[in-house]
C-alpha positions in Angstrom: 42.4 16.0 0.1 44.7 13.5 0.8 45.1 10.9 3.4 47.0 13.2 6.0 44.6 16.1 5.8 41.6 13.4 7.1 43.9 11.7 9.5 44.6 15.6 11.0 40.8 16.1 10.9 39.6 13.3 12.7 37.8 11.6 9.9 39.6 8.3 9.1 38.2 5.9 7.0 37.7 3.1 9.5 36.7 5.1 12.5 34.7 2.9 14.6 32.6 5.8 16.1 31.4 7.1 13.0 31.1 3.4 11.5 28.3 2.7 14.5 26.7 6.1 14.0 26.5 4.9 10.0 25.1 1.5 10.4 22.4 3.2 12.9 21.2 5.6 10.4 21.3 3.0 7.9 19.3 0.7 9.9 16.7 3.3 10.4 16.8 4.5 6.8 16.0 0.5 5.9 13.4 0.3 8.4 11.7 3.2 7.5 11.6 1.6 3.7 10.3 -1.5 4.4 7.5 0.4 6.7 6.7 2.2 4.0 6.4 -0.7 1.5 4.1 -2.2 4.0 2.2 0.5 4.3 1.5 0.7 0.2 1.2 -3.0 0.3 -1.5 -2.6 2.5 -3.3 0.4 1.2 -3.6 -1.6 -1.9 -4.9 -5.1 -0.6 -7.6 -2.6 1.4 -8.4 -0.8 -2.3 -8.8 -4.2 -3.8 -11.3 -5.5 -0.9 -13.3 -2.5 -1.3 -13.6 -2.3 -4.9 -14.5 -6.5 -5.0 -17.1 -5.9 -2.5 -18.7 -2.5 -4.1 -18.8 -4.7 -7.7 -20.2 -7.5 -5.7 -22.8 -5.5 -4.2 -23.5 -3.8 -7.3 -24.0 -7.4 -8.7 -26.5 -8.4 -6.4 -28.6 -4.8 -6.6 -28.7 -5.7 -10.1 -30.0 -9.0 -9.9 -32.6 -8.3 -7.3 -33.4 -5.3 -9.8 -33.8 -8.0 -12.8 -35.9 -10.1 -10.6 -38.4 -7.5 -9.3 -38.7 -6.5 -12.7 -39.2 -9.9 -13.9 -42.3 -11.0 -11.4 -43.7 -7.0 -11.7 -46.8 -7.2 -14.3 -46.9 -4.8 -17.0 -49.4 -2.6 -17.8 -51.4 -5.0 -19.9 -51.4 -7.8 -17.5 -48.7 -10.0 -18.4 -45.7 -10.8 -17.0 -42.4 -10.3 -18.5 
C-alpha cells in the first residue's frame, strides 16, 4: 500500500480520532496490567503470611508437646 491509498480510505497516519481511540485502548491495557501485577503481589504476600503463620503454629505445637513429654513421668516413675 502506498500513502495515497491510505489517504483515500481515511486511515491517515495522524488522524486525531484514531489517535484518541488508540490512546484510550492503551491506557485501559496499561491499567489492566498494573491491576494484575498488584493482584499477583497481593497473592504472594498472602501466601507468605499464611506459610509463616503455619510454621509458627507448628513450632508452638512442637514446643508444647516437648514440654508435656518432658514433664510426664515414665513407666519407671522417673521424669525425662
